[in-house]
N, C-alpha and C positions, 0 to 999 in steps of 0.2 A: 674718473674721467675712464670711462669705458675702450678697452683696446680690443679690439677684434682680434683673432685668428683661430687655427684649428686645432681641434684637440689635441693632435700629435706633436704640436709645439713646446706643450708644455713638458714632454717627456724629451726635449733636447737638451745636450748639455754639452752646446760647442759654444764659443765666445770668440766673436773676432774684435780683437783692442787696435783702435787705429791710432796712428802717431805721425809725426813729421819732423818737420825743423826745430831746434829750438837750442838754446844756450848751450853747449857744449855738449847738446844730444841728451840730456838729462831725461825728457818726455820718453824718449827710447829705452832707457836702460829700466826707468819705473817701468812701462808697458811690458818690457820684457820681464821682468821682475813677479809683475801679477799674473802674468800669462803661467810662469811657472808654477803659481801658488793655485792657478785653478786646476793645474796639471793635477798638483798634488793632492786637490780637492775632489780628484775625480771628473774632472771636464777635461774635454779636449778646448786646445784653446789658439790660435794663429795672431801674429801679432803685422799690421799691414801698414807700412810707411809708406801715406797719400802724398809725398813729395819725389816719391820714385816709382810708383807704379800706375799705370790708367787704372783709374778710379774704374769706368764702365766697365771693362772689362772687367773688371774683380768683381763686380758686382753682380756682372752674368755669371761668372762663377759661382758664388755662391746661393744666386738662386738656383742654379742647376745641383749645386749638391743637395741642396734642401734639409740642410741640419743645425742650421744658426738661431742658436736660442735670441739672442739678441747682441749686438757692437756696443761697444765702450770707448769712450778717449779722454783721457788726459785734457785739462783746460778746453774741452770741448772740441778738439780735431775729431774733426769729420760730420759735425752736427749739421753743417749748411750746407750737405750734398743735395742737389736738386733735380726736377729733370726741368726740360726747355720750358714746360709752362712752369715752372716756378714750385712744384710739391716737391713737398720732402721724400728722398728716396726713401727712408723708411716708412712712411704713408703708403708707398708704392708696394713695395715688400714685403709689409705687415710686419713685419720683423721691428724689436724694440731698441731704442738706442739711448744710452746712458753717460751722461758728459759730467767727468771728473771735474768741479770746476775749482780752480787754485786760486785766481786772481777776483779782484775789485771789479763787480760786472762795468763799473766806466772805465776798466779800459778795453774792453769788447762790448758796447752796449747790444748792438746787432743780432749778435749768437744770443739773445735772452731773450730775442721779438722770435725765436720761432713758432710758427702757428701750425707746430706738427702733434696729432694723437701720439704717436709713438716714439715722442723725444721726450727722456727724464732729467731734467738737470738737477745732478746733487751738487749741493755745495760745501767745500771744508771749512767754512765760518759760516755762523750764524747770521753774523749782519752782513756777509755778504747774498746770502740768502733773501732776507728780507730787501734787501734792495732789489734782485733782479726782479721778484714780487711787484715790488714797485715799479719798475719800468714797466712791466706787463704783466698786470693783474689779470689777464686772460689767456696766457700764454702757454710753453707745454709745464706738463706735470712735474712740480719742483719739490725738494727735499733736501736731505743733511746726508754727510757721510764725513768719516776722519779719516785725516790724511795715516799710510800707513807703510810702514817701510819691511825689506826682508833685514831677516835679524845677520850679525857677524859671527859667519861658523865656525870661526878658527877658535883656539884657546884665547881669551882677552890676556893680555901683559899685565900686570902690575903697578900701578903707576908707577913705585918705586923704579922700575926700569924702565921706564920709557924715555924720549927724548924731549929734552928739558927746552920743550916750547908749547904754546897755544896755539891752536888754527882757528881763524876766520874764513871760513867761506862764504865767499859775497862778492857779487862784481860791483866795484866802485863806481867812479863819476864824479866830475866836476861840477859842483854846485855853481859855482860863478860862470863858468862856460854854459851850463843847462840855461843859467837865466839870461846871459846875453843872448842867447838863439832864442830863447820866448819874446825878448823885449825887440829882436828883428821881424818875426814870425804872428805876434799876437797882437791886438788892438789894445787900445790903453784899457779900457773898460774890461776886457778879458784878462789884460797882466795882473790890472789890481784886484780879481778874485783868484786866480792864482799865486797870489804873495799871500796874498789874506787865508787863503785856506792852507799852505803852507805852513805861515808863520803862526796859527793857532792851532795845526798839528804838533807843531815842535816846542811851542811853549807849555801844551799840558803835560803835567807830570804823569799823566795814567793814559792809558793807549784810546784815542775816539775813532768812532767810524768814522768813515770818509765822508757817508752819504750824509750824515748827521751835519758835518760841519761845512761840505760843499752848500746844502739846502740853504744854511745861517748865513749864508756870503751871496748865495745866487737863488733866486726866485724858484722854486720846484715847476713853477707853472712853464719853465723855458727848459724842460727837462728834455733836449733834443741831443742831437750828435754832439754840437759845439757845447753844450752843459757839460756832458760827460770827459770829452778832450779835455776841456779846461779843468776839472774834477781829477783826472788822472795826471794831469800836469802837476799839480798844486801837490797831490800825495806823492809822485815820484821826486819834487822836488825837495819834499820836506824827507824822502827816506835817505837821497844823497847826502843832503847836510847833517843828518844824523852819523851816515856809517861815515863820513868824512872827519867831523869832531872826533869820533872814539878812533879811528885810525890813528888821526895826529896824538892823540892822548895817549895811543900806544906804541910811537913811531922805535923807542928808545928800548924796548922790551924786547927779548926775544920769540916775537910774534908772527906765524908765517899766515902770510895773505892769500887764499887760494880764490882766483877769482881774474879778468882782466878788468881795463878803467881806472887804475890805480895811478895813472901816469902824473898825476897832479900831485901827487907827496913828493915828496923830497928824500927820495929811497938814499942818495947818499951820504946825509949824515944819521940814517937810520939803524936801530939795529934790528929791524924786521928782516923779511924773506917774503919775497913780490913771487908767487906761480900763476902765471896767467895762462888761460887755455887748459887748465887740467880735467881731463875726463871723470867722471863719477866713481869709477873703480877706483881711481888711483886717491881719490877725495877720501875715498873711504879708508884705503890702506893706511894714508897721514892720520887721520883720525883716529883708529887702533894704535898707532905709534908714537901719538903725544900725550901729554899729559892732559890737557883740556883741550876743550873746545867754545868756539865764544860763539853764543847765538844774539844777536840785535832782533826784537821781534819787527817785523815792519807793519808797525800800529794797527795791530788786528786785535779784537775784545774777545773773539770765539775760536780762536783756533791754534796752533803750534807750528810752527817753520818748520821744514823736514831737516834742517840740518840740527835742529834741537835733537830729533831724534835718533837720525842718524851717530850724532854724539852719544847717546845713552848705549843705541844699541852696540856703539865700540866699545863700551865699557868705560868712556871716558870722564873726566872729571868736567862737567857740562858749567861755562857760565852762562845765566842768561838775567835777562829781566822776565817780566811776569805779566799775567793778566786774569781775567775772571776762570778762562776756560784752564790753564796752567794750572791754577791754583786749586783748583777742582776736579781734575782728570789726570795730574800728574805731581803736584803737592813740591812745596817749596823744600822738602828733608830729601828730596831725590836729586837736587843738584843745587850749584852755588849761586845763592839769590844775587842780584844786583839791581840797585835800583833805577836804571835806566838814563841818569846823569854821566856824560860822558865826562865831568870831570870825575868823575871817581874810580872811574872804570881801572885805571894805571893800576890802582891800591888794590882792586879786589882780584887781577892777574896775576898781579906780584904775589898776592898772599898766597893764591891758587899754585904758583909753582913753587913757593916754600915749604907750603906743608903737605906736600903731592904723598912722600911716605909715611904721613900719618897714619893711625888705624881707621881714624874718622874719614880721612878724604875715602879711603878707599871701599870702606863700608858705604858711605855715600853713593860713589861711582856703582856699588853692583846693585844696590836699589833702585837705580835710576835705571841700569840694565835690565833690570827684573820688570819694572813697573814696564818698560818700552816694549818685550818682548809679551807680555803678559794684556796689556790694554791695546799697544799699537801696530798690532801684528797682520800682515799680509792674510793670514788664516779668518779673523773676523772679518776682516773688509770683504774678503770674497763671500763668506756667508750672509752679512747685510745686503750687498748686490743680488744675492738669491731672494733675499725675502722682497727686494724692491721691484724685483721683476715679479713675482708672484702677488704683490699686493697691485703693482700699476695693471698688471692684466686684470686684473679682479675688480679696476674701477674703486679699491680703498686707499683711504689715508697710505702714506708711505710711511714706512716705520722709524721712529728715530734710534739710530745708531749708539747714541750713548747709553740705549735701554736692551735687556737681553729682548729678543724677538725669536719666539717659538716656532716661528714660521719657516724660518733659515734652516728648518732641518727638512724642510720636504725640498728642497734643491740640491741642499751640500752634504755631501756623505760624509762622516765621520772624519776625521784625521787629527794627527798630532799637531798642535798650535805651532801655525808657523813653520809649516816644513819645507818652505821653499828655499831653495838653498841659494845663499848669495855667490851666484858663480862666480863674479869679479873678485871675491874674497882669494 
């Protein structure tokens, strides 16, 4: 897929990061961290909050400045900006847009049907990438990226000196209430499909791709907006069922739940603490002060959740189930592995708290922190994005994020790994 552009654009080193409304403003924090990483790598960068600005006015300004190499947005923010005739704004401007896609395409299927020659969607999970291509084989240029986080820049407290708690940063949700809503709003055939998908995802001892499960339940020939809505409902129901089972198993332990929608748990008889509505910078401080960080993987096979990486960056004892990506790219020697069964999580958490002062626990936390800094740094992501833009302009296959790509050097200046400071620290 060849992208036209003037020769001068090759030398441009300004990136516009698009963001907007998200839970606890997470995408804004991620975008600002990435902007700082671009600046540290020799670029200039700006963050546009599309929920607060006039998009046409900002686009006119960017056109007049004539310095932007590409636009970028987490979760595809800004991808669907178009003119009155439906033409992508990026095709009109002749400037690439790169979407860093975090969720299953079934949650936002229309974003993956963008008929734009200047749009690139990079997926953080291989399964999500395959689903996006299946939804729209002739759609925009697509590839992969790996989620990255800024490093914790303060000195990490030894586990033995930390608060005796394990932090679980996750939004909850009442599965019974959600199922009741589905029974009121979804027809009988659709409800059967949703429940079958949720049951299959929940029953598997290993993560399954949502796309594979949904296709086994519903004919792929009906892969329309309704099909994806039902698949997304099934996935969400499976997630909140599992999170609720884990939370109930941990209620007697000193666990701090960060995030909303845990009202369905009986906190009055619980040893846990609930902190709804906590911004990401505060979450990171809490992680750096806690002995452990709990991660429950959201049913993905080829990616890792950001709370896992943030826990590693904070030097905490990360407790998590695994998948093939985590096993291959991180390794179980860097964290405390849990088998994913809610019936066993209480013993794992209790043992983590009990053994926190041991040399073995401290060494594991230090290995995990070193792994996150080396393999999941924002510096590495900036390099990858530079290479993606180079390849996209030349009409070449996009680089794979798990392999070193020599072309990255053509757009990225040498710099210390992940020099982007965590300003929220």
